[in-house]
C-alpha positions, -999 to +999 in steps of 0.1 A: -207-464+622-173-487+631-166-490+662-131-476+656-152-443+639-166-441+671-139-446+690-118-412+673-151-393+677-139-394+713-111-388+716-095-351+714-099-334+685-065-329+673-056-368+680-035-383+651-039-417+664-035-444+633-064-465+627-039-494+638-029-481+671-073-477+679-081-513+664-050-527+692-068-507+716-102-522+705-092-557+700-072-553+735-106-539+750-124-572+730-101-594+742-104-587+779-140-580+777-145-616+766-115-629+794-141-611+819-170-630+805-157-660+797-169-664+761-154-667+723-174-639+707-184-605+722-223-597+719-234-570+699-247-551+731-216-545+746-199-530+715-201-499+734-185-511+767-153-521+744-153-488+730-154-470+764-126-494+776-108-485+744-110-449+756-099-461+792-068-482+777-063-447+748-057-423+783-034-445+802-012-447+774+023-437+787+009-446+824+011-485+820+017-499+849+006-470+877-019-466+903-012-437+918+015-404+912+025-377+924+040-342+912+041-313+933+010-309+947-013-328+924-019-362+931-034-385+904-048-423+913-058-449+884-088-468+892-094-507+875-100-503+836-129-527+839-152-503+866-175-514+893-203-496+869-188-517+841-185-550+866-225-550+871-234-545+834-210-573+824-231-593+855-260-597+825-237-620+805-240-653+824-202-673+820-203-702+797-199-736+811-166-744+828-151-710+822-130-697+858-148-666+871-124-636+873-135-618+908 
C-alpha cells in the first residue's frame, strides 16, 4: 500500500483532502524526520513514523504556531510534533558523521 493511501485510511471518512495536500504533508514529515536523524534518505522501517507524523501535521492544520488555547471552559494544549515516544524510536538510527545533533 502506498504511504498516501495509508495516510488516507487514518483520516476521517468524510475527508476530501487532495493527494497533493496529503503528499505535501508526507514530504514535510519525511524532511522533519531526515533532519532529526541527520540522513539523506529515510530508512524503510520509518515509513510508519512518516505517516504518523503526517497525520499529526494534518490534525494541526489551522492551528500552526499555537501551543495552548482556551475557549470558554475548554483548554487545549499541543505537544511537540515529534513526540517523546517517537524520539525513543529514532534513537535507533545513529546520525551520519558530521551531522549536527538535534535536542
